[in-house]
Residue, then its C-alpha position, 0 to 999 in steps of 0.5 A: m761212791g763204794r764201801a768204806n770199812f773201818s776196822r775195830r779199834r779198841v779204846q781204853m778208858g780206865i777199867t771199862e773197854v769200849i769198842q767202836t765199829v763204823s761201817c758206811k753203806r750207800g744205799l737207801g736213806v730209810r734203814s727200815l728199806q735197806d735190807l728189802p729186795r727191790g720188788d718189795i719196795m716197788k710194791r709198798t710204793a704202789a700202795v701208797l700211790l693207790l691209797l693217795v688216789f683213792s683218798l683224792s678221788f674220795a675228797v672230789t666226790l663229796p662236793a658233787q653230793a652236795q650239788r645233786m641235794t634236792p629242795e626237800q632235802n635242802a629244806r629239811q637240813s636248813r630247818k635242822a640248822a635253824k633248830k639246832q641255832q635255836k637250842m644253843l641260843k636258848k642255852m646260852n641265855k639260860r647260862q647269862r640269866k644264871a650268871a646274873k643271877r649269881a652276880d645279883k646275889a652276890g652283890r646283896k650279899a656283899a652290901k648286907k655284910a658292909n651294913r653289918s659292919y657299920r651298925g657295930 
């Protein structure tokens, strides 16, 4: 699989002249890596592999920390979670009460409007 060079050929279309040049190089599939020496490619590959190893080792160490939690830390964390849950429930209940009040008010307003039209 050597080089296949096609010579320049001119295609004339009306007034405009188009020059097409086609050359095929066999090399790496990524254009940004074609002009680099092999050493740079190896350095990039090594850097990517190291990054991958560090990210995987970091992901593995996180669950181990959860097992080392003291009972005090666990109790504190559960209290915080319960407090957060209560806060969200209180907020949702408030929204629900406000929505019910608005619906009641709208119903009263519609009934009042309907009663006005019957008197007329």
